[in-house]
C-alpha angles and dihedrals in degrees: 000000000000100000108093090205092061123082143154116270113202123189124188110242101178142333138208132201091359124146138185130203109269095234097062141038129210122236089202146326122269120202125195116200115202107208095172139329092288103037130062128168120205129192126239120235110306119197111239108238096176126078090233141044136201115290115246114269092009119124133227134186120248120184132183124239115175119230134173094238106015141356133224125210112245138144105331117093125250135157125245145151126225112217129202111211089331097316120115106248113164141012115230113220139150110304127127097221141084098029133206126192117206134180116220130193136168109240136172114257128231140186091272094055093043094051091044090052093047091045092056093046092051090044090056089052090048093053093045097046121097095185108100094209093049091046093053092050093047093049091051090054093045092053091045092055095044092045089053091052091049091051089052091053106067125185111304092023108138093230099044094102091053091047091051091049094050092051094043094048093050090049091048092053089048089053092048091050089047094243091117128044102195121082101160095076090046090055091049090053091054090047090052091049092051091049090055095052116087113236092236093054115114091233096051093100090055092054090051091049093050090056093048089052091055094044093052090052095053123086106286116256131162090249095052092047092050092049093048092050090051090051094050089047087056094041103052098063088052093057120080110229112259097026120123093249091052092048092050095045096052091047123119092252093053120032091006091057093047093049092052092048092048092050088053093056117105117258112280114186096186116115088256092051093050090047090054091052090052090051091051091051090051090050089053098074121196108294095024112140092230097048094096091054092045091052092051095046093051091045091052093047091052090047092054092045089052090054090052102039106022100226108155089206089066095056093042090055091044091054091050090051090050089051090052089051092051090050088059090055107066123184109299094033108133094227100042092108092055093052092045089055093049091053091047093051091052090052097045108028095038119022098027092048088050101043104016096220110162096215089065095055092043091054091045093054091048091052092046090052091051090048091050091055088056090053104058125178108304096028112133093230099044092106091060093048091050094047095048093049091049093052093047092051090050091049090055093050093049099045106028102064093170093063101029116139121183088215087068089062091051090050091051090050091052091049091051091047090055089047091052090054089056091050107058126177109308095031110132093228100042091105091057092051093048088052094047093049092047092050091052090051091051090051090052091047091054089054103040101015097227105167092206089065092053094047092049091047092053090050092050092048092051091047090053091052090060090062122088124276144324096071103155098104094041094053091052092049093050087049089058092050092050090051089054091050091048089058088054102041103020088219105159095210089065093061092042090053090046091056091045090053091051089054091044091054089060092050091049092066120095116263116275092224094068111131090213092064127087110243091251095047118105098020098089093053091048092048090052091049093047090048090054088052090052093050093047094047093046094046092056100031091244118178092234093068095101091048089051092051091049090051090051093052093046091052093045090050091051092047094050091047089064092061113110098201138035092243093053088047091059093043091053092051093047093047093072094064091167090065096055093102093040098106094053093040092050093049090047090052091052091047091051088053091050092245100129096164089056089048090058092047094048096047089049092048094048104032113075091006094160093051091042095052093046091048092050090052087052093050111150111252101204094107093044091047092053090050100043116358094184094058091042091052093050092046093049090049091055094043099049095133142003089237087070092049096120093051091045091051093051098042104037104034093087089059095055088092091060091056094041090055089064116098111265095014101083091123098041108159091352122123107273125261124237090258090056093045093051088074086078089070094055092111098035142333120298118220117209113197117207120198110181135154086240098052144336121226146127130247117204118207109205129200090260138006133027123333122262127231127220113188124209099201095167095048121087130185089249090059091054091047090054092048091048091049091049089055091045092054094045096044101024099236134114133211143134127300105278096011091059094058124077094235092173087069094054112148130176090227091204134096118252108232091218095050128064093219138041122295121260117270125224094266090055090060106032139031100234126212134166133216130190089224137350089246090058091055093047091048092050092052092048091053090053088075091080114056134169134199106296122248125183127210125185111203117193135167115186095166108041124191124274115304095009101099147290129299114285106214099192101047096097092047090050091053091050091051090051091050091052091059099044111102112258093234091064119087107242128199127189112207110184144125115021091354093060096086129143093260093043093051092048091051091048092051090050097047103041132068097207125042135183113190121191117179143091114311126194131188110210106215094192098044107019093182086063091060106127156183116234114243133177097264108019137343124282102228133204088246090056090051095048092052091048101087111205108171094168095052118116117173139017129181109199105201096184139095123282096359093144101031116127137237115262093205095055102019096174092056095071090207104182141125096269092051089048091055089051091049092050090057111281109132098197125033136175116205141163131249096208142353119324132206106234090204092065100025090072088069091059091045093051094047091047096054092042089059094037095058102035119113094006111189108237087342092289117146114226119202092193088075092065097096091049092047092050091049089052094045096052090049093047096055099048091120097048101037127053119236097256091053093049098049093045090083119082134176122230126190134006 
């Protein structure tokens, strides 16, 4: 060929029996064709489409077959060289195997092809040269040619990815050989190339691999290690096992290096950190030398996240991972004792302390004992084995009363004494051991009242306080010991010091504002410390008790505000089981101190905390917008959805001050004051019932003035629990003390001596209504100011989908009865049968102002946000309802079972379907406390709507009449409906 702008283009079509060294990977195959002594044709870069390449120094046969548009190499002989990134790698001579099929075509050259060719030739010289000056000059030329090609391949050019890769690879080799200092730009070039390659392209794995090569060469950072691990996690499934790319990727210098670096990263309990640990474990296939470490690191991360967030799923998974780690350490393994102890700690210190199940602590003690046998006298880890076993034994004694043995405490004391001998002055964990031994002595003192134990414990606690930080746990423990001594000596300074130590333990914790901390980190420890302060102050009637309760609520509020989902919000609240009675106890404390306004504020702040927090984050912004539209706009932008709650809390909290400095917004997003809460009593007094282990009483909030107190001196919490349990047995439902009792049906059940008949019951005197919180009632009334044309939908499902319940024979009749009572001027929709699906019901709730729902209802006691209505396809859950914002909605009648039953784990939260409807926007809701009989419930429904829609003013439906209509309906059907089926219905809202 005479035209210098013409050349052969060869593309690899397929290969067979071809291999590549495991430590490198070709970007293409280069073929030189020797036509005569003066002429040689060389291929441009050809993308390797096969998973293999020719082995170095092997030979293949290439033959020439003419064709008008292209030629294929066949039987006739020719001479060629295969080049690897510009370096001559193999002579091609006559030999039947392995074989290589190429496609060849004559094409017209261009500047891009010429500069690519020259760049590769100069790159080969650069790699081969040992002269530093020559190398520097060659690299400069290489980069100049490849940079020119890149500039000629703009965005969307078909060869831009190859141009990026050529330049990036040359720069990477220059960096490896220390001829270039910058690696960041090289990495960005590889990232750009990867972004341009479609994921279904055959070369996509190579682009991933190129980027991992660059990332592993750059200075190691947590970010680069995470990115590399993610890339290898994506790469491995794309590589067929046994191929050269697969063999390189799983090598010790590639995935092995990344796994080791990941395992060396500090524990990160964020969702991203846990995800990275899962990726690392997946990269460590069975038999991998790092799998044991990867299992342990993920288990520990989940364990720490459990301690911070309280999700039982985290600790369950952590324990299983620890079991998997132990299974990889059979008897005789040098580290078996360490992994046994890690499993035992997860069982005892975490899950047992959370759930209190004896089989966990029994297994943990057994594992600790086995671990101790593997750490004989002289073993470097014997102190840890002794200490862990001692703590586990003490846990069992303290929490398993049925199997407690004082000898266990003495055994724990002996174990801690031996541990202390192995941790002399200067040992980093001596303070922990002093504290553990002192705690064990206090426990024994409280059982056998030996003053020597208490004196020794106080001395040990004080010695531990002289040691460096952290001191939080030690101050709380000394506080406990001082309380014990106060009981013995009645010396007031002991209890004053005990309270001071509780407060000091809070101050000893690191600041919450630290940027290095995860948003959830720090709150659990503070909540524990504040709870200890509460218990100590209450036990000894200390004046700081109210301050301690307020601190607890503030910390709980802050902790819950970091939750990113509704489910995690509930899990976080349920995790602190020792705070479940906090709202009632705090209110009781305020009542006992004659501070009734504070009692109302505390019970509002603590009761319904999850609803309260979510409602405050949904606060209407009309008033703020009219005052300062710029701030309102920024706030709304940050607060777009509850799902982003944790990010909103972190990012926007510093700007609260700016809003609160505005006139009229001093309490923006703060828990409401008594004056604000009193608005709930605008249409009648509100009665707050307080059931605490300290006292039982009622606080009445009037329309104006200070609240009133009604004491129940002869009523104890145990009495309410018995009454609640009696109802639960009779009606097969469970709830909290007052919330589990149908108070609206209260009746003296005795004959008045002065009257011939029975006394009036509560429903004869008052129209009763419930509300989850005072704030919820105020919010519902405020939203009533904006109303739209009413529409009514009746949703019924008589034949729910598989596993959701039995056939309900009267549902369709009930819907027809409802329709007959709805005013003719109101648009009515019947959604039943196949149309009553989960999506259909959600849409109906969103688009209608009035709703009647007749179907199976179920309160999920374990996962209350999974409480549900049965539909044709799948259930409509409480979580679905909460996320279905319906600001124009007015009234809902929930004619199903358990639609207003509470949550046993967080009884003061009243997390049920009726409350969820109110939260989503419905101002007035009727629900049920337990199961209903649909055959008799229809009588209540008919009587209710008859009263609800009689004497309508101008034909306008009014949801504020619902409580009155329900009161009338239950009285009207006394003959047709038994008592338990009348009092099952309750009204919530306006």
